[in-house]
N, C-alpha and C positions, 0 to 999 in steps of 0.2 A: 490503652495508652498508645499514642502514635509512635511508631518506631520503624523507620524506613529500612533498618538493618535486619528486622525480623523477617522470618519466612512464613509467618502466620498471616493469612489474608486480612483478617480484621484488625491487624496491627499496622501493616504497611499501607492499608487502605482504611484509615480510621474515620469512622462516621463523624465523630465530634470535631476532628481536625478539619474535615471538609466543610462542615457547617460554620465553624469558627472562621475559616479562611474566607468563605463567602460573605459572612457578616462583616469581617474586618474590611474587605474590599468595598462593600457597599457604604460602610461608614466613612471611608477615606476617599471615595471617588471624587469628592469636591476639593480634595487637597491637591491642587494642580502642581505646586512645586514638587510634591512627592512623586506624582505621576511623571513629571518631566525628568526628575532625577533617575527614575527607573529606565526611561527611554534612553537617556544619555549613557547610563551604565551598560545597558544591553548592547550598545554599539560595539563593545569589545568582543562580542560574539561568544561569550561564555555562558549565555543562557540566564534564565531567571528561575526562582523557586516557584512552586505551585501557588503560593500565597501572593507573591509579587505579580505573577501572570494573571491571577484572578483580578487584581486591581486594574491592570491594563484592559482587561475584558470589560470592566465596569465603566471605563472612562467614557463620558458623554460629551466632553468638550470637543467641538468640531476641529479646532486647530490641533489639539493633541492627537485626536483620532487620525488626522492626516499624517502626523509625524509617525504614528505607530505603523500605518500602512507603508509609508515611505521607508521606514527602517526594515520592515519585513522584506520589502523588495530588494534592498541593499544586501541583506543577509543572504537571501536566496541567490542573488547574483554572485556573491563572494564564494559560496561553497558549491553551488551547482551550475553557475553560469546560466546560459540559456538552453541547457540540455534538458530534454524530457524523455525519460525511459518509457518504452511501450511494452505492454504485455497483454495477454488474454486469459480469461478464466476458462477452465475446462471442467465441466460438470460430469462426474463419473457415475453418480447414483443419487437418486432422491429418496431412497428408502431411509426412514428415520424412526426411532423409537421415542424421541423427545416430544414434549407437548408445548413447545414455544408458541406463545400467543401471537407473535408478530411474523411468523414464518409459515408459508404454505406447505412446507414439508412436514409439519407437525403430524403426529401419528394418527390423530382423529380425523384428518382431512380425507374424506372419501371421494372428493371430486377430482383430485389431481391424479393423473395416470402415474403409476410407479414404474420406474425403469432403472436398470443397471446395465452399463455397457460391458460387453464381452471384451477380451483383449483384441480380438479382430476389429471390433467396432471402435475401440480406442485408437487403433492404428489408423483407421480411416479418418477419424477426427483429427489426429495429429498431422496426417498428410494434408488435409484441408487447411489446417492452420499454418503449416509450413508453406503451402502454396500462396497464402496471403503475404508471407514474409515474416511471421512471428518466430522469435528465437527464445522467448521466455514465457512460461505458462504458470498459472496458479491453479492447481487441481483442487476441486471441491467435492465433498461427498457428505451425505447425511450420516448421522450416527446410528449404526445398526450392527449389533455384535455378530450376527450370522451372515447378513447380506453384504456388509462392508467391513469385514475384519481387517486387521492390520496387514495380513498376508495379501489381501486383494489390493490394498493401497501400494504395497511394496512391489507386487507383480506389475501393477499399472505403471509405476515409475520406471521400472526396467524396460517395459514396452515402449514408453515414450522416448526414453534416451536411445533406444535401439533403432528407431525409425529414421532413415536417411532417404530423402526423396528429392531427386534432382540436386539442387544446391542447398536444399533445406535441411535443417537440424535444430532440434530443441536443445539449447545449451544450458538452460537453467530451469529446474522444476521447483517452484515454491509450493508449499503444501498447506492447505487450510482445512484441517479436519479436527474432530473433537478432541478435547483434553484426554491425554492418555498417560501411560506409566513411563517411568524413567527408562525401563528396558525397551519399550516400544519407540521412545524418542532416539535411543541409541541405534535402533534398527533403521530408523529414518535417516539418521546421520550417515550410517554406513551405506545407505542406498544413494547417497550423493545429492540430497535435497539442498536447495538454496536457503530460503527463509522459511521458518515455520511461523505461520500466521494463525492467530486465534483472537477473535473479537470478544471483548468482555460483555458487549451489548449494553449493560449498565453496571456501574459500581455500587449503586444503592442496594444494599443487601435485601432489604424487605421487598422492594419492587422487583429485584432480580428473582426472588423466590416466587413472587406472585406471577411474573411473566413466564416462569419455567415450572409449572405445577407438577409435571411428571417427567420421568426419564432420568438418565444419568446426569444430564446437564443441570438438573435442579439443585445439585450440590454446589453451592456458591464457593465454598472454600476450595474444593478440588479443582473447580474451573479457574478460579482467580490465581491459584498457585501453579497453574500449568506451565507458565514460562520459567518458573524456578526449576521444575523438573526437566524441562527441555534444555536449559542451560547447564544443569548438572550433568546431563547426558552428552554434552559436548556440542549442542547446536547453539552457536554463538550469534547467529543472525536470527532474531525473532521479531515478529511484527505484531503490534497491538492496535486496538481501536475500539471505539464504542459506536453504537447505532444511535446517532443523535435523533431525539424525538421520543425515545422511550421514557426518559426521565428528564427533569429540568436540566437544561444544557449546562448551567453553571456547575451543578453537582458532578456531572460526568466529565466536564472539562478539567476540574480540579483532580478528580480521581485518576484520570488518564495521566496527568503529569506526576502524580504521586507514584503511580506504577512505574513510570520511566525513572524517577528518582530512586526507587527501590532497586531496580535492576542495575543501575549505575553504581549504587552504594555496595551492593552485595557481590556483583560479578565484574565490576570494573568496566562495564559497557552497557549503555542504555539500549533501547529498542532500535533495530536497524530501520524499521519503518513504523509510521503511525498512519492508520487509515481513518478517514473521516466520512463514512457513509451517513446519509440521512434516510430515515424510514420512508419507504415508498410503497405504492399499491402492489398487490400480488394476487394470486388466484382467489383466495377467500379472505384476504387481508385488506381492510379499508383504513386509510390513514385518518379518517374522521373518528375512528375509535381511539385515537391517541391524541391527548390534549396538549402535548409538549412539542408538537412539530414546530421547527424553527424556520424562519424566513431567510431570504438570500443575504440580507444585510448582516444579520447575526452570524450566519454561516461564514461569510467572508472575514468577519472579525475574528472568529474562532481560528481559521486557517492562519491569519496574519500573526496572532498572538502565539499560537503554537510554534510557528517558525522562529519567532523571537526567543521563546522559552527553551526550545530544544533545537538550536540552529544546525546541528550536525545530522539530524535524523531525517531520512527520506520521508516524504509525505505522499500518500496515494489517494487518488480519487477515481471512481469507477464510472461506468456508463449509466449508473443511477441518475447522475446529474446531466442536465441538458448541455448543449453546446455552449450556450451563453454563460451558464453558471460555471462551466469548466474554464472558459476563457478568463473569467474574472479572477479565479483563484490560482491560475497557473503562475502568474507573476508574483503572487503574494506568498507562495510557499510550496505549492505542490510540485513534486519532482517526478512522479510516475503516474501514468494514466493507462487505462485499457483502451483498446481500439478494435473495432469490428467485432465486438463481443456478442456472444449468445449465452444466456443464463439457463438454458434448458439442456436436459440430458440428451446428447446426440445432436445438438443444435448446429454443428458446423458442416455436417455432411449434406449433400444436395437434397436427398429425399426428406430430410428432417428440417431443413432450413426455415420453412414457413410455418412450422408447428412449434408454438411456444407453450403448449399445454403443460409441459413439465418444468416451466421456468420458475426459478426461485423468486425473482422480482421483475417488475416491468423495467425495460431499458428505455431511457430517455434520449440517448444519443445513438441513432440507428445508422450512422455513417459507416462506410467501409473503412478498412485500415488505410487504404490508399487516400481516401478523402481526408482522414484524420492527419495523415502524414503531410499532405499538401497544405492543410489548414495550419498546422504547426509551423511549417516553413513560411507561410504567409505572415504569421504573427512574429517571425524572427527567432523562433526556437529551432534547436537542432534535434530532430527525432532520433533517438538512440535505441539501438537494439543490443547494447553492450551487456555482456555477462562476464567480463574479464576478471573483475576482482574476485568473484566466487571461484573461478577456475584457476586463478593464480594464488589462492589461499589468503587473499586479503579480505578476511572476514572478521567480525567481532571487533576486539580492541585494536587489531592491526589495521583494519579499515578506518576506524575512528581516529587513530593517531595520524594517519595520512591526511584525513579530512581536516582535522584541527590544525595541522601544520601548514595546510595549503598546498602540499605536494601532490595531492590527488589530481590537481588540474593537469599535471603532466601525463596522467594516465587517462582521465575521463574524457578530456577534450579530443585527443586523437582517436581513442577507442570509439567514441560516439561518431566521429566523422567516418571512420573505416566501416563501421557497421551500417551507417547510412548509405555509404557507397555500395555495399553489398545489396542493400534493398533496392537502390536505384538501378543497379545492373540486372537484377533478377526478377523484380516484381512490380516496379513502379510504372504508372501510366506515363506517356510521353510528357504531359504537362508537369507532373510531379517530378519526373527525372530532371527536366530543365531547371526547375526551381531548386532542386537539391544540389545539382552541380554548382550552381551559383553560390549557394550557401557554403559548400565545402571550400570553394575558392576564397570566399571572404573570411571564413573562420580559421583557415590555415594561418593567417597572419597573427592570430591571438594565442597560439601555443607558445608559452613563455620560453621553453628551452629550445634553442636553435637546432641542436642535434636531433631532438625528438620531432621537431617540425619537419626537418628534411626527411627523416625516416618515415614519418607519416605520409608525406606526399609520394615517396617511393612506393610504399605499400598500396596507396590508393591507385597508382598507375598499374601495379601488379594485379589488383582486384579487377580493374577495367580489362586486363588481359586474360582474366579467367581464374586467377588464384583466389583462395578464400581463407578466412579465419586467421587474420593477423590480430595481435593484441599486445598491449604494453602491460 
């Protein structure tokens, strides 16, 4: 029986409820007045249920599809403005005991070189990332009880936070590692992590178990209930996602929203972020082996409807996607992107930069961080390296309450501008710097609170004079 308040995976992600929701949406997709009424109701930015969102996803009427996309853009602008947060993944180790059929790190892969970074190598990677201008990292590691124990992850986080090079500093470390225990989540919380990220891959239990034939990850319930344990341990910023292409997209789309509804119902706060990766080629992985790969049109529609259904939640897209694909979804709902990314272990240091033999997946967007920043500025976005909310304790329901009230604009807009100014002073090319300064001058006029606007401009002048790390 479907029960979003239950902590049992097969109850808050109920198979029959997902099938019924998809069937209801397909039966009613021709009911244009109903679709229209959902679009109008969603204008209040309170979101939609998984079943209502499924109906918008099924809509094929061109006029209403245009309204859906337009609404997604308005909601994105209301809560996130034109800010885009930048981050980079940092791969620590590709040792893994799982047998995931879609990931080249799977234990039976004998062609991929295995590697684990030492703390000295992590320090070099962090310096290279700081020298690009990054302030926010997402650390990644395969699941291996002896090669990648929780002690290794905790030591690595301490190393990352401890590196200060020139004006560089990593101010937020998000963690994407395997499902673990409440006690280990407490330890991650104590280590000062930002968001704990874990992709479900697919919510279809039978397919999940087929795709994960061996290893700890094969336990569907333990994996699906991981966010409950994380939130019980005090990590109130969690990030969920599926790998679109493993299962039929409708199924995982509904499951993703049911998971968000469950977290909101039980813990009073939904996911901090939702990621929307699509399966892509890798070392011994061919996308031709997966029959559910989705095209760009469906992908854009998924992003738009997710933004409408969960208007307050950040949405992440990685360099799996091409420059053009990323451009299209930025205005529809995406609020965070990676830039200058490498998905190989040791991929940021000079001697390893051209060696992607340890990569988890192929990167489609190969531009440098400076090129991505310049591109965002050309598109009218504010590239943001902000980590202020995490460092000021505005996490979980405290962050969501500020977002829902609209007050977050008095924090996010100035923080984005100040961190952009840091980037322009320390790392930007001359062309990017010129564009960024013009952007800051324009955007200063849009800070709603006059006192904050004046303080922001004062801080920007102080940054230009050599000071760093101002935040609201």
